[in-house]
N, C-alpha and C positions, 0 to 999 in steps of 0.2 A: 518464555518471555515473561519478564518482569513485569509487574503492574505498577504504573506510575500515577502520580495526583490525577485525578478526575479532572478535566476542563470541559467547558461548554462551548458548542460551535454555533457559529452566526449564519444567519440567512443573509449577510452580506456577501455570501459568495456568490450570490447571484447579481452582486451591483454592475451596472452598466461600467465597463471597463475604462472607457474613454472620460467619461464625466467626473472620476475621482482619482485621487491620488492613492499611492501605495497604500494599505490597510494596514492598521496594527494589530499587533497580536492579540488586544483585548477585543477588537470588533470580530476578527476572527472567530474567536473560542467564546464569544458572548451570544445567547440565544437559545441553544437548545438544552434542555435542562442533563445535568449530571453526566455527559459522556467520560467514559474511562477508557484505558487501552484495552482492546479486545482479548490480548494476550498471543495474537496469532504470530504465525513465524511463515506460514505460505497462504498462498491466496489462489482465487479461483475464477474463471472468465464465466460470467453468466450470460452474457449475450451470444446466444448460438441459433440464430436463425438459418445459419446455412448458407445465407447468401455473401451479408458483410458483417462477420463476426469481427467485434471490438473493443477496445473499452477507450474512455478520454481521459486525457490526465492533466491538469492544469497549475503552474506555480501560483500559490496565494501569499506566500511569505518569502523571507530567504533574509535572515539576520546573522550574517556569517562575514567574518573578514576572509576565508577560505573559500575558494570555487570549486564546485564539484558537478561531477556527471551523476546522472542516475537512469537507472534502468530496471530490467528482469533477468532473471536467469532460472535456467531448468535445472533439478537435481533428481538424484536419488537417495534412498535412505539405506543406511546400512542395518545391519542386526540390531545393533542398539538404538534405533531410532535417531541417530545422527544422519544429517544432510551431507551429500557427497555432492560437491559444485560440478554443475555441468556446463549447459552453452550460457552466453550474455547476449543481450542486446539492450545498448544505449537507447535511451528514450528523450533524457534531456543532456545537453551538453553544457559544460562550464560557463562557456560564452553566453547563455540566455540566462545566466544569473548577475546580477538582482535582475527579476524579469517578472512581477507580477502580470499575471495573465499570460505568460507563454504556456501556450497549450499544445500537446499532441495527440493524435490518434495512431493506437498500435491496433493493427489488425491481424486476424489469424485465418490461416488455411487449417482448418482442424483434420482435414481428412490427412494431411502430410505433415502436422505436426509443427507446422512454421509460423513463426509470428515476424512481422515486418512492418516497416515504416513505409508509407506511398511515397517515395523519393521522386517517381519521374511523372506524376501524376496519370498513370494507366490506371484502368479500373482492372483490380484482382492483383495476385501475386505475380511480378515480372521479372526478371533477371537486374532490372535496373535498381530495386527496392532492397535497402540494408534489411536482413533476414538473418533468424537465427532459429535452429530446432529449440523450440520452447516446450510446445503442448499447452495444455488447457488450464493445468494446475504449474505454480511458478512463485519466486519469492523476488522481492524487491531489493536493490543493492545502490550503495552511493560511493562513489569512487571521489575521494578527495585530491584534488589535483595537487595542491601545495604540500600534502605529506606524503602522497603516495600510498595512502592507507584505503582500503576498501571496507566496506560495512555491509553487512548482510541482514537482512532480515531474520534469518538462522543464527542464533547466538552461536553455536559451535563453530561456524565457519568465521567468525573475528578473533582475529589474532590476540586480544585483548582481553576476550570472553566477557564483554560487557554486551548489554542490548541496546543497539543504538537506535532504535526504529520503535514509536510509539504510532500505534494503529489504532484509528478511532472509526467504527461504525456509526455512519450519521443515519443511514436509511431509518425511517420510522420515528425520529424524535422530533418532537414540536418545535418549530422555529425556522427548521430548515427548510427552505422553498426551492429547492433545487435538485438536479438530478443526480448529484454526487452521492456514491454510497459510502467512499472512505476518505478519511483525512490520514495521510500520511506524513508524520514529524520526526525529524531525523536529528541526532546530537553527530556532529562532526568530529569533534575531539576525542583523542583518544582515552581510555580508561575510563568511561564515564563522562569526562570533560565536566563543563559546568551544570550537564542536567535540564538544558532549558528546552530542548527540544524545537527550535527555532530555526535552525539554522539551514535547512529546506523543507518547506511545508506546502505539500502537493493533496489536492483533492482529485480524486479516480472515481469516474463512474464505471457501471455494469461490471465490477470487481467484488469479491466477497471474501472475507475471512474464512479460511479452514479451520475449524476447532483444533486445538491440541489434542492429543490422546489423551492425557490425562484430566482435559477438560469434558471430555467425551466420557471419560469412565465415571467422573462424578455426575454427571447427567443422568448416566444408565443407572447409577446408586440410587439418584433421586426418583427417577421415574418407577423403579423398582418398590422404594419404600412406599411411594404414593398408590403403587397397586395394591400393595399389600394392606395398606391402611383402608382401603376402600371394600377389599375382601372381608376384613375384620368387621366393619361396620355393617356389611349385609349378612356377616353371621349372627 
């Protein structure tokens, strides 16, 4: 995933929704220092207490003339490291845009690998719930209703070859006083569009970015170098 211009994230994500008007982008991205796209194309559920495994998502900004659905998808990986699209589960519908503070919980039955929405109000996975075989690790997608294009967090799945998602890890950054772990910022125009990444911005809790293999390799090299330096100092 390409790295986009760093931006900062606001503590305003904990604003009382009813008391405030829709925030501006500046409000959303002011607060925490020097956030930048974490480069992830896949993501992983971290809430796994085996009783009610879930993540929570909330739309915090929508500045687009197009309306979009957003959801998660399962994937496999081929021998070249490219993602192969699997099942999809829609989390937000286009008619929820614009919809600052539209929110949704996505539940997981990790034993069966099923992700679902609690549509019928009954506890646990039931036949009345919208569901898909997803698993603990997944990608995010944006389905642009007006153009018929769907964009994925895995760049190789995008017809135009462009990266349409900027994902920002907010956990641990100063100024963020809420439970959100990620900010997902989408670009909904083809071929990179206007690159403002404000067409749909969603805050997500209990999900973390999975480092790309290249990032892990660089981290491994860095740790190996650090270990060698320490050995030389001891010698």
